[in-house]
C-alpha positions in Angstrom: -62.7 68.5 19.1 -60.9 65.7 17.3 -59.5 66.4 13.9 -60.8 63.9 11.3 -58.5 61.6 9.5 -58.3 62.6 5.8 -57.1 60.6 2.8 -54.0 62.9 2.6 -52.9 62.0 6.1 -53.3 58.1 6.7 -52.7 56.8 10.2 -50.2 53.9 11.0 -51.0 51.1 13.4 -48.5 50.4 16.2 -47.5 47.1 14.7 -46.8 48.8 11.4 -44.7 51.5 13.1 -42.7 48.8 14.9 -42.1 47.0 11.7 -40.9 50.1 10.0 -38.6 50.9 13.0 -37.2 47.3 13.0 -36.5 47.4 9.3 -34.7 50.8 9.7 -32.6 49.5 12.7 -31.7 46.2 11.0 -30.8 48.0 7.7 -28.6 50.6 9.4 -26.9 48.4 12.0 -26.2 45.0 10.4 -23.4 44.0 12.8 -21.9 46.0 15.7 -19.5 45.5 18.6 -20.5 46.7 22.0 -18.6 46.5 25.3 -20.3 46.7 28.7 -21.2 45.0 32.0 -23.6 42.1 32.3 -26.7 42.7 34.4 -29.9 40.8 35.0 -28.7 37.6 33.4 -31.5 35.0 32.8 -31.1 31.5 31.4 -34.5 29.8 31.0 -35.0 26.2 30.2 -34.9 26.9 26.5 -31.2 27.5 26.8 -31.4 31.1 25.5 -29.6 33.9 27.3 -31.3 37.2 28.2 -29.6 40.0 30.0 -28.9 43.8 30.0 -25.6 45.3 28.8 -24.9 48.6 30.6 -22.3 51.2 31.4 -22.4 54.2 33.8 -24.9 56.1 31.6 -27.1 53.7 29.7 -28.2 50.1 29.1 -29.5 48.0 26.2 -31.4 44.7 26.3 -29.6 41.7 24.7 -30.6 38.2 23.7 -28.4 35.3 22.7 -30.1 32.2 21.4 -29.2 28.6 22.3 -27.4 27.8 19.0 -24.9 30.6 19.7 -24.8 30.4 23.5 -23.7 26.7 23.2 -20.3 27.8 21.9 -19.4 30.2 24.7 -15.9 29.5 26.2 -16.8 30.9 29.6 -19.8 31.1 32.0 -21.4 34.5 31.9 -22.1 36.1 35.3 -23.6 39.4 36.4 -21.0 42.1 36.8 -18.7 40.6 34.2 -17.2 43.0 31.5 -17.9 41.5 28.1 -17.4 42.3 24.4 -20.3 41.3 22.2 -21.1 41.3 18.5 -24.6 41.3 17.2 -27.4 42.8 15.2 -29.6 45.7 16.4 -33.3 45.0 16.0 -36.7 45.8 17.6 -38.7 43.5 19.8 -42.1 44.3 18.4 -44.4 43.0 21.2 -42.9 45.5 23.7 -41.6 48.1 21.3 -38.1 47.8 22.8 -34.9 47.7 20.7 -32.4 45.0 21.6 -29.2 43.3 20.4 -29.4 39.8 19.1 -25.9 38.4 19.8 -23.8 36.2 17.6 -20.6 36.3 19.6 -19.5 37.2 23.2 -16.1 37.1 24.9 -14.6 38.5 28.1 -13.6 42.1 27.4 -9.9 41.9 28.3 -9.4 38.4 27.0 -10.7 39.1 23.5 -7.9 41.6 22.7 -5.3 39.2 24.1 -6.8 36.3 22.1 -6.5 38.3 18.8 -2.9 39.3 19.7 -2.2 35.6 20.5 -3.5 34.4 17.1 -1.6 37.2 15.2 1.8 36.3 16.8 1.1 32.6 16.4 0.6 33.1 12.6 3.7 35.2 12.4 6.0 32.7 14.2 4.5 29.7 12.3 5.2 31.4 9.0 8.9 31.8 10.1 9.2 28.1 10.9 9.6 28.3 14.7 6.9 25.6 15.2 8.4 23.2 12.6 9.0 19.7 14.0 12.2 19.4 12.0 14.0 22.1 14.1 13.1 20.6 17.4 15.7 18.7 19.4 15.2 15.2 20.8 15.3 14.6 24.5 18.2 12.5 25.9 17.2 9.0 26.9 18.4 9.5 30.4 18.5 13.0 31.9 21.3 13.5 34.5 20.9 17.2 35.4 17.6 19.0 35.0 17.1 22.8 35.2 13.5 23.8 36.3 12.6 27.4 35.5 9.6 28.3 37.6 8.5 30.2 40.7 10.3 29.0 43.9 7.2 29.6 46.0 4.4 27.9 44.0 3.1 24.4 44.2 4.5 23.6 40.8 8.1 23.0 42.0 6.9 20.8 44.9 4.8 18.7 42.5 7.7 18.3 40.2 10.1 17.4 43.0 7.6 14.9 44.4 7.3 13.1 41.1 11.0 13.1 40.3 11.9 11.8 43.8 9.4 9.0 43.5 10.3 8.0 40.0 14.1 8.8 39.7 15.6 9.9 43.0 19.2 9.9 41.6 18.4 12.8 39.2 20.1 16.1 39.9 17.5 18.8 39.9 18.4 22.6 39.9 15.7 25.2 40.6 16.2 28.3 38.4 13.8 30.8 40.2 11.8 33.3 38.1 8.5 35.2 38.4 5.9 33.5 36.2 3.2 36.2 36.0 3.2 40.0 35.4 5.2 42.4 33.3 8.5 41.5 34.9 8.1 37.7 34.2 9.1 37.6 30.5 12.4 39.6 30.9 13.4 37.5 34.0 12.7 34.2 32.2 14.8 35.4 29.2 17.7 36.3 31.5 17.5 33.0 33.3 17.4 31.0 30.0 20.5 32.8 28.7 22.3 32.2 32.0 21.5 28.5 31.7 22.7 28.4 28.1 26.0 30.0 29.1 26.5 27.6 32.1 26.1 24.5 30.0 25.2 22.5 33.1 21.9 21.0 32.1 20.8 18.2 29.8 17.2 19.6 29.7 15.5 22.8 30.7 11.9 22.6 32.1 9.8 25.7 31.8 6.8 25.2 34.2 3.8 27.1 35.7 0.4 26.3 37.2 -2.9 27.0 35.5 -4.5 30.4 35.0 -6.4 32.7 32.6 -5.0 33.8 29.3 -4.0 37.1 30.9 -2.2 35.2 33.8 -0.2 33.2 31.3 0.5 36.0 28.9 4.2 36.3 29.7 4.7 33.0 28.0 3.4 34.5 24.8 6.1 37.2 24.7 7.8 37.3 21.3 11.4 37.9 22.7 10.9 34.9 25.1 9.7 32.7 22.3 12.7 33.5 20.2 15.1 32.9 23.1 13.5 29.4 23.6 14.0 28.7 19.9 17.7 29.5 20.2 18.3 27.1 23.1 21.3 24.8 22.6 19.6 22.1 24.8 16.1 20.7 24.7 13.4 22.8 26.3 10.2 21.3 27.7 7.1 23.4 28.2 4.7 22.5 31.0 2.5 25.6 31.5 -1.0 25.5 32.9 -3.5 22.7 32.9 -4.1 20.3 30.0 -6.6 22.7 28.3 -4.2 25.7 28.5 -2.0 26.6 25.6 0.7 29.2 25.2 2.9 30.0 22.3 5.8 28.6 24.4 4.2 25.2 24.0 4.6 25.4 20.2 8.2 26.7 20.2 9.5 24.3 22.9 10.9 20.9 21.9 8.2 19.1 23.9 4.9 20.2 25.4 3.6 18.4 28.5 0.0 18.8 29.6 0.9 19.6 33.2 4.1 20.1 35.2 3.7 16.7 36.9 3.2 15.1 33.5 6.4 16.7 32.3 8.3 15.2 35.3 7.0 11.8 34.4 7.9 12.2 30.7 11.5 13.3 31.5 12.6 10.4 33.8 11.9 6.7 33.8 10.2 4.9 36.7 12.8 3.6 39.1 10.7 0.5 40.0 10.4 -0.3 36.3 14.1 0.3 35.8 14.8 -1.9 38.7 12.8 -4.7 37.2 14.5 -4.1 33.9 17.9 -4.2 35.5 17.0 -7.5 37.2 15.8 -8.8 33.8 19.0 -7.7 32.1 21.1 -9.2 35.0 19.3 -12.5 34.5 20.0 -12.4 30.8 23.6 -11.5 31.4 23.9 -14.4 33.8 22.4 -16.8 31.3 24.7 -15.6 28.6 27.7 -15.9 30.9 26.7 -19.5 31.8 26.3 -20.3 28.1 29.7 -18.7 27.3 31.3 -20.7 30.1 29.7 -23.9 28.8 30.9 -23.2 25.3 34.4 -22.5 26.6 34.4 -25.8 28.5 33.3 -27.6 25.4 36.1 -25.9 23.4 38.6 -26.9 26.1 37.5 -30.6 26.0 37.7 -30.5 22.2 41.2 -29.1 22.4 42.3 -31.8 24.9 40.9 -34.5 22.5 42.8 -32.9 19.7 46.1 -32.8 21.7 45.5 -36.4 22.7 44.9 -37.4 19.1 48.1 -35.5 18.0 50.4 -37.8 20.2 53.3 -39.3 18.0 52.2 -42.9 18.8 48.7 -42.2 17.8 49.8 -40.4 14.7 52.1 -43.4 13.7 49.2 -45.8 14.3 46.9 -43.7 12.1 49.7 -43.6 9.4 49.9 -47.4 9.5 46.1 -47.7 9.3 46.1 -45.2 6.4 48.9 -47.1 4.6 47.0 -50.4 4.9 43.8 -48.8 3.8 45.6 -47.3 0.8 47.2 -50.6 0.0 43.8 -52.3 0.0 42.4 -49.6 -2.2 45.3 -49.9 -4.7 44.8 -53.7 -4.9 41.1 -53.3 -5.4 41.7 -50.6 -8.0 44.2 -52.7 -9.9 41.9 -55.8 -9.9 39.1 -53.6 -11.1 41.2 -52.2 -13.9 42.5 -55.6 -15.0 38.9 -56.9 -15.1 37.9 -53.9 -17.3 40.9 -54.6 -19.6 39.9 -58.3 -19.9 36.3 -57.3 -20.7 37.6 -54.9 -23.3 40.0 -57.5 -24.9 37.2 -60.1 -25.0 34.9 -57.6 -26.7 37.5 -56.6 -29.2 38.2 -60.4 -30.0 34.5 -60.9 -30.6 34.4 -57.9 -32.8 37.4 -59.1 -34.8 35.9 -62.6 -35.1 32.7 -61.1 -36.3 34.6 -59.3 -39.1 36.4 -62.5 -40.4 36.3 -62.7 -44.3 34.8 -66.2 -44.3 32.0 -65.1 -42.0 31.4 -61.9 -44.1 31.3 -64.0 -47.3 28.7 -66.3 -45.8 26.6 -63.4 -44.7 26.9 -61.8 -48.2 25.8 -65.1 -49.8 22.9 -65.4 -47.4 21.8 -61.9 -48.2 22.1 -62.5 -52.0 19.9 -65.6 -51.6 17.4 -63.7 -49.6 17.4 -60.9 -52.1 17.0 -63.4 -55.0 14.0 -65.1 -53.3 12.5 -61.7 -52.5 13.0 -60.6 -56.2 11.3 -63.8 -57.5 8.4 -63.3 -55.2 8.1 -59.6 -56.1 8.3 -60.4 -59.8 5.6 -63.1 -59.6 3.4 -60.8 -57.5 3.9 -58.0 -60.0 3.1 -60.3 -63.0 -0.1 -61.6 -61.3 -1.2 -58.0 -60.5 -0.7 -57.0 -64.2 -2.5 -60.1 -65.5 -5.4 -59.3 -63.2 -5.4 -55.7 -64.4 -5.3 -56.8 -68.1 -8.2 -59.1 -67.6 -10.1 -56.3 -65.9 -9.3 -53.9 -68.8 -10.3 -56.6 -71.3 -13.7 -57.1 -69.7 -14.2 -53.3 -69.8 -13.1 -53.1 -73.4 -15.3 -56.1 -74.4 -18.3 -54.4 -72.7 -18.0 -51.5 -75.1 -16.8 -53.6 -78.2 -19.2 -54.2 -81.2 -18.5 -57.9 -80.8 -20.5 -57.7 -77.5 -23.4 -56.3 -79.6 -23.1 -59.2 -82.1 -23.4 -61.6 -79.2 -26.8 -60.2 -78.6 -28.0 -61.2 -82.2 -27.1 -58.1 -84.2 -25.1 -58.2 -87.5 -22.8 -55.8 -89.3 -23.1 -55.3 -93.1 -19.7 -54.9 -94.8 -19.0 -53.9 -98.4 -16.3 -55.6 -100.4 -13.8 -52.9 -99.3 -14.5 -53.7 -95.7 -16.5 -50.5 -94.9 -19.7 -50.8 -93.0 -23.1 -50.1 -94.5 -24.8 -47.4 -92.4 -27.4 -46.2 -94.8 -29.7 -48.4 -97.0 -29.6 -45.8 -99.7 -25.8 -46.1 -100.1 -26.0 -49.7 -101.7 -26.9 -50.6 -105.3 -28.9 -53.5 -106.6 -26.9 -56.6 -107.2 -24.1 -55.4 -104.9 -22.4 -58.2 -102.9 -22.3 -57.6 -99.1 -21.1 -59.6 -96.2 -23.1 -60.0 -93.0 -20.9 -60.4 -90.0 -22.5 -62.1 -87.1 -21.2 -63.3 -83.7 -20.1 -66.8 -84.9 -19.0 -66.0 -88.5 -19.9 -64.2 -91.8 -22.8 -64.6 -94.3 -22.5 -63.6 -97.9 -25.4 -61.4 -99.2 -26.5 -59.8 -102.4 -28.9 -56.9 -102.8 -31.9 -58.0 -104.9 -33.8 -54.8 -104.8 -33.6 -51.5 -103.1 -36.2 -50.2 -100.7 -38.5 -47.6 -102.0 -37.6 -44.0 -101.4 -40.9 -43.0 -100.2 -41.6 -40.9 -97.2 -41.6 -44.0 -95.0 -38.3 -45.5 -96.3 
């Protein structure tokens, strides 16, 4: 019989249980590293990667979405050992837990890559990669030492390019292993032997392409420091164009491939031949020009020798004497003419200063001044008369006489004072009335009344 569900024991739905499990997994395992073998790899059209990561005892499902899978530096294949980093979660529709990956690399290469970056940072901090410490290559290499495997295709490619471009170059193969644990010590020993021999203008360190593990001997710290101590330029040509080793950074020049290194080290014989032809043509033209200039100088010297003959010199002396005689005569005539002109000018000046002439000029000036004085005096007198008349007219305009001309009269007492008030006279007083054309004697018969209207 089924036990009923009570309020004290609520039941969970499967989706709720999966959500709780997912939250628990994601909260406990935020980012973990897992190493294992790829199995069941699937890449649908969406670009996502789905596979199983397993070892000899267990397996776990993994998913890597397109945004992260796009940055993979290798092509994943079944059976490949990989190292992944991701977040553990639960795929709720199936109830399976899985890893959602953020990063994936080949298992062995990942450790090497981290060691590579650590050593690179160390050597860069010490200045082994600085451009200032690197040596320039000679313009024309005469003896080249090639440090590489004697059995690989690299040495054949290098010799083929060098023979085609610059066959007169002396090339010496310095054989070494270029892979494995013994490679780095052997290359170091060969470099030191080459340094001691002092036979080479340039040393070329070359190898074909390979994985990071295959090229690892060229990241050996002792080898890198030996390259940095080289007394001659070292060129690194290791792997293909996309391959990089720390030897590329320490060397004085890095070439993308061994064949490219051979082309960089020597000029093209055909181009040099054309250049030599051009230089020869330039030298020939310059020699022709030099010969032409020498011939011109020789002709000039012959003319100078011919002109230096005693008879020619005597003839030139005669001609020069005649020329100088003519110049002296012309100069004397010119000077005499100047003296005559000066004498004439002085005579005219003395004549102009004769006392009689000066007295005449003084008299003329006095007569002129006298005439000017009379004229000025008359003009001044006329101006003053006109001014006086103008002032008279102005004075007459304000004079009492002008008032008398209009019919008015002035009453004067016997003492000559003017009568201004009718009340100031007395009866029987004699007065004089002055009018415009004369005077009239008057006597006061009676006085005006002193009324209000007086």
